[in-house]
GUMARVO-971767 format. One line per 5 residues: number of its first residue (from 1); their letters; for each residue x, y, z of C-alpha. Coordinates in steps of 0.5 Angstrom, whole numbers, padded with zeros to 4 digits. Each point is the difference from the previous one (the first is absolute). Example, Ala and Ser with C-alpha at 12.3 -4.5 7.8 and 13.67 -1.06 7.14 Angstrom:
1> as> 0025:-0009:0016; 0002:0007:-0002 $
//
This chain:
1> mdddp> -0197:0066:0134; -0001:0002:0007; 0006:0005:0001; -0003:0004:0006; 0006:0004:0003 $
6> qvler> -0003:-0001:0007; 0000:-0008:-0001; 0008:0000:-0003; 0002:0005:0006; -0003:-0004:0005 $
11> mradw> 0004:-0006:-0003; 0006:0004:0000; -0001:0003:0007; -0002:-0007:0003; 0006:-0004:-0002 $
16> narag> 0005:0006:0001; -0003:-0001:0008; 0001:-0007:0000; 0007:0000:-0003; 0002:0005:0005 $
21> edayy> -0003:-0004:0006; 0002:-0007:-0002; 0001:-0001:-0008; 0003:-0007:0001; -0006:-0002:0004 $
26> yvafg> -0005:0003:-0005; 0003:-0003:-0006; 0001:-0007:0003; -0005:-0001:0005; 0004:-0004:0005 $
31> rreqe> 0003:0003:0005; 0001:0007:0003; 0007:0003:-0001; 0003:-0005:-0004; 0008:0000:-0002 $
36> deeff> 0002:0001:-0007; 0002:-0007:0000; -0007:-0003:0002; -0004:0005:-0004; 0004:-0002:-0006 $
41> staad> -0001:-0008:0001; -0007:0001:0001; -0001:0001:-0008; 0002:-0008:-0001; -0007:-0002:-0001 $
46> vlrll> -0002:0005:-0005; 0007:0000:-0004; -0002:-0007:-0001; -0007:0002:-0003; 0004:0005:-0004 $
51> tgelk> 0006:-0003:-0003; -0004:-0006:-0002; -0003:0004:-0006; 0006:0003:-0002; 0001:-0007:-0004 $
56> rlrnk> -0005:0003:-0005; 0004:0006:-0002; 0004:0001:-0006; 0004:0006:0002; 0002:0002:0007 $
61> daale> 0002:0007:-0002; -0004:0004:0005; -0005:-0001:0006; -0005:0004:0004; -0003:-0001:0006 $
66> igcgp> -0007:0004:0002; 0000:0002:0007; 0008:-0002:0002; 0000:0003:0007; 0007:0000:0003 $
71> grlmr> 0002:-0005:-0006; -0001:-0007:0004; -0001:-0003:-0007; 0004:0004:-0004; 0006:-0001:0003 $
76> plsrh> 0000:-0008:-0001; -0003:0001:-0007; 0005:0004:-0003; 0005:-0005:-0001; -0005:-0003:-0005 $
81> fakih> 0000:0006:-0004; 0004:0006:-0003; -0004:0005:0003; -0006:0000:0005; -0004:0006:0001 $
86> gvdvs> -0005:0001:0006; -0005:0005:0001; -0004:0002:0007; -0005:0005:0002; 0003:0001:0006 $
91> demir> 0006:0005:-0001; 0003:-0003:0007; 0000:-0007:-0002; 0004:0003:-0006; 0005:0003:0004 $
96> lagqr> 0001:-0007:0004; 0000:-0003:-0006; 0006:0004:-0003; 0004:-0002:0007; -0002:-0007:0000 $
101> lsetp> 0002:0000:-0008; 0006:0004:0000; 0005:-0006:-0001; -0005:-0003:-0006; 0003:0004:-0005 $
106> nayah> -0006:-0002:-0005; -0006:0001:0004; -0003:0007:0000; -0006:0002:0004; -0005:0006:-0002 $
111> htsgs> -0006:0004:0003; -0006:-0001:-0003; -0007:0004:0000; -0003:-0007:0002; -0004:-0001:-0006 $
116> dlalf> 0004:0000:-0006; 0007:-0002:-0003; 0001:0006:-0004; 0007:0000:0002; 0002:-0005:-0005 $
121> pdesf> -0001:-0001:-0008; -0004:-0005:-0004; 0003:-0007:0000; 0005:0001:0005; 0000:-0006:0004 $
126> dfvys> 0000:-0008:-0001; -0003:-0001:0007; -0005:0004:0004; -0001:-0003:0007; -0004:0002:0007 $
131> yavfq> -0001:-0003:0007; -0004:0003:0006; -0002:0006:-0004; -0006:0000:-0003; -0004:-0003:0006 $
136> hipsr> 0002:0007:0003; -0003:0004:-0005; -0007:0003:0002; -0002:0001:-0008; -0002:-0005:-0005 $
141> dvvfq> 0001:0005:-0005; 0007:0001:0002; 0002:-0007:0000; -0002:-0001:-0007; 0003:0006:-0002 $
146> ylrea> 0007:-0003:0002; -0002:-0006:-0003; -0001:0003:-0007; 0006:0004:0001; 0004:-0006:0002 $
151> rrvlk> -0002:-0002:-0007; 0002:0006:-0003; 0007:0000:0002; 0001:-0008:-0001; 0003:-0002:-0006 $
156> tggil> -0004:-0004:-0005; 0001:-0007:0003; 0002:0002:0007; -0003:-0003:0006; -0004:0004:0006 $
161> rcqin> -0001:-0004:0006; -0003:0003:0006; -0004:-0002:0006; -0007:0003:0001; -0005:0000:0006 $
166> glpah> -0005:-0005:-0002; -0004:-0001:0006; -0008:0000:-0001; -0002:0008:0000; -0003:0003:0006 $
171> akqyd> -0005:0006:0002; 0006:0003:0004; 0003:0006:-0003; 0007:-0001:-0002; 0006:0004:0002 $
176> twsgv> 0008:0000:-0001; 0001:-0006:0004; -0006:-0005:-0001; -0001:0002:-0008; -0004:-0002:-0005 $
181> riapg> -0002:-0007:-0002; 0000:-0003:-0007; -0004:-0006:-0002; 0004:-0005:-0005; -0005:0001:-0006 $
186> eitsf> 0002:0008:0000; 0007:-0003:-0001; -0002:-0004:-0006; -0004:0005:-0003; 0006:0005:0001 $
191> arehd> 0004:-0005:-0004; -0004:-0001:-0005; -0002:0007:-0001; 0007:0003:0000; 0004:-0006:-0005 $
196> fqlla> 0003:-0003:0006; 0001:-0008:0000; -0002:-0002:0007; 0005:-0006:0002; -0002:0000:0007 $
201> leqiw> -0005:0002:0005; 0001:-0004:0007; -0002:0000:0007; -0007:0004:-0002; -0005:0002:0005 $
206> tqymw> 0006:0001:0005; 0004:0007:0002; 0006:-0003:-0004; -0003:-0001:-0007; 0006:0000:-0005 $
211> mtcrk> -0001:0001:-0008; 0005:-0001:-0005; -0001:0003:-0007; 0004:0001:-0006; -0001:0006:-0005 $
216> maagw> -0002:-0002:-0007; 0000:0005:-0006; -0006:0004:0000; -0006:-0003:-0003; 0003:-0007:0002 $
221> tqsla> -0007:-0002:0003; -0004:0001:-0006; 0005:-0003:-0004; -0001:-0007:0004; -0008:0001:-0002 $
226> nrrdq> 0002:0000:-0007; 0004:-0007:0001; -0006:-0004:0003; 0000:-0004:-0007; 0007:-0001:-0001 $
231> qlpcp> 0003:-0007:0000; 0007:-0001:0004; 0005:-0003:-0005; 0003:-0004:0006; -0006:-0002:0005 $
236> phirk> 0002:0000:0007; -0001:-0006:0005; -0001:-0001:0007; 0007:-0004:0002; -0002:0000:0008 $
241> isnal> -0005:0002:0005; 0001:0000:0007; -0002:0003:0007; 0003:0007:0000; 0002:0001:0007 $
246> tgeav> 0003:-0007:0001; 0002:-0003:-0007; -0003:-0006:0001; -0005:-0004:-0005; -0006:0001:0004 $
251> apatg> -0004:0006:0003; -0005:0001:0005; -0007:0002:-0002; -0001:0005:0005; 0005:0005:0005 $
256> pmaai> 0006:0004:-0001; 0003:-0006:-0004; -0005:-0001:-0005; 0004:0003:-0006; 0003:-0003:-0006 $
261> svrve> 0006:0002:-0004; -0001:-0002:-0008; 0007:0000:-0004; -0001:0002:-0007; 0005:-0001:-0006 $
266> rlpad> 0000:0005:-0005; -0005:0005:0004; -0001:0006:-0005; 0004:0006:0003; -0006:0004:0000 $
271> cdlnh> -0004:-0004:0005; -0002:0003:0007; -0005:0000:0005; -0005:0004:-0004; -0001:-0004:-0006 $
276> laita> 0002:-0007:0003; -0005:-0005:0003; 0001:-0007:0004; -0006:-0004:0002; 0000:-0006:0004 $
281> dggac> -0005:-0005:-0001; -0004:0005:-0004; 0001:0005:0006; 0003:0007:-0001; 0007:0000:0004 $
286> rltyv> 0003:0007:0002; 0006:0001:-0003; 0006:0004:0004; 0006:-0001:-0004; 0003:-0001:-0007 $
291> gdrea> 0007:-0001:0000; 0005:0002:-0006; 0002:-0006:-0005; 0006:-0003:0004; 0006:-0003:-0004 $
296> dgvsq> -0003:-0007:-0001; -0006:0004:-0004; -0005:-0001:0006; -0004:0005:0004; -0003:0000:0006 $
301> inaal> -0008:0002:0002; -0002:-0001:0007; -0008:0000:0001; -0004:-0001:0006; -0005:-0005:0000 $
306> pegir> -0008:0001:-0001; -0004:-0001:0007; -0004:-0007:0000; 0005:-0003:-0005; -0001:-0008:0001 $
311> tglvp> 0006:-0005:0002; 0003:-0005:-0005; 0003:0001:-0007; -0002:0007:-0003; 0001:0003:-0007 $
316> ievtw> 0004:0007:0000; -0002:0004:-0006; 0004:0006:-0002; -0003:0005:-0005; 0003:0007:-0003 $
321> lgrpl> -0004:0005:-0003; -0006:-0004:0001; 0002:-0006:-0004; 0003:-0007:0002; 0008:0001:0001 $
326> capgw> 0002:-0007:0000; -0003:-0007:0002; -0002:-0001:0007; 0004:-0002:0005; -0002:-0004:0007 $
331> vrimp> 0002:0001:0007; -0002:-0004:0006; -0005:0003:0005; 0000:-0002:0007; -0004:0001:0006 $
336> agpav> 0003:0006:0005; 0002:-0002:0007; -0003:0004:0006; 0002:0007:0001; 0004:-0001:0006 $
341> prvnt> 0001:0007:0003; 0007:0002:0003; 0003:0006:0003; 0005:0003:-0004; 0003:0006:0004 $
346> vtdgv> -0001:0004:0007; 0003:0007:0000; -0001:0007:0002; -0006:0003:-0003; 0005:0006:-0003 $
351> nllsg> 0007:-0003:0001; -0001:-0006:-0005; 0007:-0002:0001; 0001:0000:0007; -0003:-0007:0001 $
356> grias> -0004:-0001:0007; 0003:0007:0003; -0006:0004:0000; 0000:0007:0001; -0006:0003:-0003 $
361> rvvkv> -0005:-0004:0004; -0003:-0004:-0006; 0002:-0007:-0002; 0000:-0002:-0007; -0002:-0007:-0002 $
366> tmldv> 0001:-0002:-0007; -0004:-0007:-0002; 0000:-0004:-0006; -0006:-0005:-0002; -0005:0004:0004 $
371> thaer> -0007:-0002:-0002; -0004:0003:0006; 0003:0006:0002; -0006:0002:0005; 0002:-0006:0004 $
376> fraav> 0007:0003:0002; 0001:0001:0007; 0006:0003:0004; 0002:-0001:0008; 0006:0003:0003 $
381> dgaev> 0002:-0004:0006; -0006:-0003:0000; -0005:0006:0000; -0004:0001:-0006; 0002:0006:-0004 $
386> pdtes> -0007:0003:-0003; 0003:0005:-0004; 0002:-0003:-0007; -0001:0002:-0007; 0002:-0004:-0006 $
391> fcvdp> 0002:0001:-0007; 0000:-0004:-0006; 0007:0000:-0004; -0001:-0005:-0005; -0007:-0003:-0001 $
396> ifqqy> 0003:-0005:-0005; 0005:-0003:0005; -0005:0002:0006; 0005:0004:0003; -0002:0005:0006 $
401> efnif> 0003:0005:0005; -0003:0000:0007; 0002:0006:0004; -0001:-0001:0008; 0000:0006:0004 $
406> lpegi> 0003:-0001:0007; -0004:0002:0006; 0002:0005:0004; 0001:-0005:0006; 0006:-0004:-0005 $
411> gpgah> 0006:0004:0003; 0007:-0001:-0002; 0004:-0006:0000; -0001:-0007:-0003; -0007:-0003:-0002 $
416> qveia> -0003:-0006:-0003; -0005:0001:-0006; -0005:-0005:-0001; -0003:-0001:-0007; -0006:-0004:-0002 $
421> lgkrv> -0004:0000:-0006; -0007:-0004:0001; 0002:-0006:0004; 0007:0000:-0003; 0005:0002:0006 $
426> fapvp> 0007:0002:-0002; 0006:0000:0004; 0001:0006:0005; 0005:0005:-0003; 0005:0004:0004 $
431> ievv> 0000:0008:0000; 0003:0005:0004; -0003:0007:0001; 0004:0006:0000 $
//
C-alpha cells in the first residue's frame, strides 16, 4: 500500500485550499460562488445513480460516504438510512459539512487520513458510496486501499456503489485534481479477488465509470468454482429480450444504442458480471448490469452487442460458470442509422452553469454523435478561431467537449459562435462575453 505521508498531506493541503477558495465550485464543478440552494440542487443526477441501487439493500441501518465534502449527497441520502456517516481528507470540508448538516441529526462527518476507514469497525454499514473522489486521488494504491476498506466496513450482503475515472491511462503525472485512471479489467479482477459480487460496471472508458458490488462471504468466489457441475433444481429461462435503452424489441447493430436487455426468470442469486456470459450470434457481448430478482421472479441483464454483428434475427445465449444457463432466446438486429452530430450545450468553460454568459474567455461546446472530432471548426462573428482543443468524454456515445479560446480581439458584449463539423454547419449560438 502506498501510504507515503507526502501524498496524503498533499491531498489534505490541496483540498483544504480548494475548500477555502470556493468549496461548492470544486465539489460541484459548475459555477463559482454558488448559493446553498443551487449547490445542493446539483446533486439531483448523482442521487438518481445512487438511489437506484438502494433497492438491492436488505437493511438500511447505516451508510457511509467516502469523500463527503460539505455534505451535498449526505443530506438528501440521510432520509433513506437510520444513520449516515461521511469522511473526507480535508478538515476544512469537514468543518463546512458540520455546518451544512447541523439540521440533519442522523448525519455525521469525520476527518480521515485520506487512505483508510480506521474510524469504523468491521461490518458497520449496509451501503458505502463515493462520487467525484477517486478521480482526484493521485495514487492507485490509495484508491484500491479505500476499496479494500470499503469491503471491511460493509456488512455481508452490503452494497458498494462508487464512481472511478475510467479514462484510458496517459503518461502525464497524476495530481490531486487529475487523479489516477483505472481500467475496467482492474475492477473485474479486484471483485474476483475480494469476494465481491460485481453487479454493474457502466460508462467504461469515461471519467465517470460506475461500479456496483455486493460483499459476499469470504471464499464465495472459490465456492462458485465448486458448483460448475451442479444442476439447478428449477432451470432459468429467457422471458424477454429488448433494446436496453428503449425497451423496443429490436436493437441496432452499431452505435450507442447497440445494447440489449435480457430478462431471465429464476436467475441464480449468485450470478454477476464476472461469472455470466452472453453471446449474440456467437459473438461475446460486454455485460454492464445484473439486476436483483424482481417480484415477478425475473432478473434483468444488460449487455452491449459485439462489433460486427449481422442484422436479422440472431440467437442470444446465456452461460454461467462456463455452462449454458438456459435455452437460447432471439432478438432482431437492424442496421444502425447514420450518426447525426448535434450540439448539446454551449457554456462558459469554467462556470458550466452560466449558460452563454462567458467570463473565463473559454467557450465549452459539448456535442453528441461525433465521429470525426478533428473536423471541428469554430468562428466568432464570422472570424474563425484557430485556438481550440477537443476531449472525448464518452467513446461509446461519441460525446466530445470542445474548448474554444476567444482571441484578444473579442471584447465584452454580445457575439455569435458558429460551429461546424466537416461540411455540417450548425445554427449560430449567441453568447455574452463579460
